[in-house]
C-alpha positions in Angstrom: -48.8 124.9 -59.3 -48.5 123.3 -62.7 -52.2 122.8 -64.3 -50.4 119.8 -66.2 -49.3 118.4 -62.9 -52.6 118.6 -61.2 -54.3 117.2 -64.2 -52.7 113.9 -64.0 -52.9 113.6 -59.6 -56.6 113.9 -60.3 -56.4 111.9 -63.1 -54.4 108.8 -60.6 -56.8 109.6 -58.0 -59.8 108.8 -60.4 -58.0 105.8 -61.7 -57.7 104.6 -58.3 -61.0 105.0 -57.3 -62.2 103.4 -59.7 -60.5 100.5 -59.7 -61.4 100.1 -56.3 -65.1 100.6 -57.8 -64.1 98.3 -60.2 -62.7 95.4 -57.7 -65.2 95.3 -54.9 -67.5 93.1 -57.3 -64.9 90.7 -57.9 -63.8 90.4 -53.9 -66.9 89.7 -53.3 -67.0 87.3 -56.0 -64.1 85.8 -55.0 -65.1 85.9 -51.4 -68.3 83.6 -52.2 -66.0 81.2 -54.1 -63.9 80.8 -51.0 -67.0 79.9 -49.2 -68.7 77.9 -51.4 -65.2 75.8 -51.6 -65.7 75.3 -48.2 -68.7 74.3 -48.2 -68.1 71.7 -51.0 -65.7 70.6 -49.0 -68.0 69.4 -46.2 -70.4 68.1 -47.5 -67.7 65.5 -49.4 -66.1 64.5 -46.2 -69.7 63.9 -43.9 -70.4 61.3 -47.0 -67.2 59.6 -46.0 -67.4 60.0 -42.0 -71.2 58.7 -42.8 -70.1 55.8 -44.8 -67.2 54.9 -42.3 -70.3 55.2 -38.8 -72.4 52.9 -41.3 -69.1 50.5 -41.4 -69.3 49.7 -37.9 -72.8 50.2 -37.0 -73.4 47.1 -39.6 -70.5 45.2 -38.2 -71.6 45.3 -34.6 -75.0 45.0 -35.8 -73.8 41.2 -37.7 -73.1 40.2 -33.8 -76.9 41.3 -32.9 -77.9 39.0 -36.0 -75.8 36.0 -35.8 -75.0 36.8 -39.3 -70.8 36.2 -40.0 -71.3 37.2 -43.7 -72.7 40.7 -42.4 -69.5 40.7 -40.3 -66.8 39.9 -42.6 -68.0 42.3 -45.4 -67.6 44.8 -43.7 -63.8 44.0 -43.8 -61.1 45.0 -45.7 -58.6 42.6 -47.9 -55.6 42.6 -45.1 -57.7 43.1 -41.9 -56.3 43.1 -38.2 -57.9 43.0 -35.0 -56.1 43.5 -31.5 -57.5 43.1 -28.3 -56.0 42.9 -24.8 -57.1 39.0 -25.1 -53.2 38.2 -26.4 -54.9 39.4 -30.0 -52.0 40.8 -31.8 -53.2 42.1 -35.0 -54.5 38.7 -35.9 -55.7 38.2 -39.6 -59.3 37.8 -40.3 -60.0 34.1 -39.3 -57.9 34.0 -36.5 -60.6 36.8 -35.6 -63.3 34.1 -36.7 -62.1 31.3 -34.5 -60.9 33.3 -31.4 -64.0 36.0 -31.8 -66.8 35.4 -33.5 -68.0 32.3 -30.8 -69.0 35.0 -28.3 -71.7 36.4 -31.2 -73.8 33.1 -29.2 -74.2 35.8 -26.3 -74.7 39.2 -28.0 -78.3 40.6 -27.3 -77.9 44.2 -28.1 -75.3 46.5 -29.1 -76.0 50.0 -28.2 -73.9 52.5 -29.1 -72.8 55.7 -26.9 -70.2 57.6 -29.0 -68.9 56.9 -32.5 -66.2 59.9 -33.2 -64.5 59.7 -37.0 -61.7 61.9 -38.2 -60.2 61.1 -41.6 -59.4 57.3 -41.7 -59.5 56.7 -38.2 -62.4 56.0 -35.6 -63.3 55.4 -32.2 -66.5 53.8 -30.8 -67.9 53.7 -27.4 -70.6 51.0 -26.6 -72.2 48.2 -24.3 -73.8 45.1 -25.7 -76.6 43.2 -24.0 -75.6 39.5 -23.0 -78.5 37.3 -23.4 -78.3 36.8 -19.3 -78.7 40.5 -19.4 -75.5 41.7 -18.5 -73.8 44.8 -19.5 -70.2 44.8 -21.2 -68.9 48.0 -22.1 -66.1 48.2 -25.1 -65.0 51.0 -27.1 -62.6 50.1 -30.5 -60.0 52.1 -32.4 -61.2 51.4 -36.2 -58.8 52.2 -39.4 -60.3 52.1 -43.0 -58.8 51.4 -46.2 -61.1 51.9 -49.6 -64.3 52.2 -48.1 -64.2 49.4 -45.2 -62.2 48.5 -42.0 -58.8 48.0 -42.2 -58.1 47.0 -38.7 -59.9 46.8 -35.1 -58.1 47.5 -31.8 -60.7 46.6 -29.0 -60.3 48.0 -25.6 -62.1 46.0 -22.7 -62.0 44.9 -18.9 -63.0 41.1 -17.9 -66.3 42.8 -16.0 -69.1 40.8 -14.2 -70.7 40.8 -17.6 -68.1 39.5 -19.9 -69.1 36.3 -21.5 -67.5 33.4 -20.0 -66.6 35.3 -16.9 -66.9 33.3 -14.2 -67.5 35.2 -11.0 -70.3 36.8 -9.6 -71.3 40.3 -9.3 
C-alpha cells in the first residue's frame, strides 16, 4: 500500500474521531436545551389552566355568596349561556334574568372534577341547596382573553333541582 494513501486514510479517521468527540458536548447541550424548552412550555401552560380553574371556581362562589358582580366579572364580552331549559346561547343579561334567581337556593358548591384543555374546560360539581338537597351539574366552558366566553350547562330535573315539585 502506498504510504501516502495510508497517511490520508489515518488523517480522515482521526478527523472523524476528533469531530465525534467535539460533537458530543454539543449534542448534550442540544438535548438539555430541548428539555429546558419542554419544561418552560409546561410551566407557561400550567398558569393558564390554573387561571381558568380559578375563573370557574370564582364564578360559582358568586352563587354561594349571592354576589352577582363576582359572577359577572368572570365573563368575557359577548358571553353566552346554554342549557336544557330552553336557553340557547342567551346573552349575559338574559342569563341574569333567567338563572340568577336560583342563587337564593345555593348553599354550597362542591367540585368533583375540573378538566381543562386549551381554551376549553369541563366541570362536574354538586350544589347543596338551602333545603339540603343535592343537585349535580356538568358544564362545558370556553375561554377568551382570560375570561369565560361561554357556558353550556347539562343537568336533569332530579329531585334536588330547585323548583322541582316532585317528592323524592
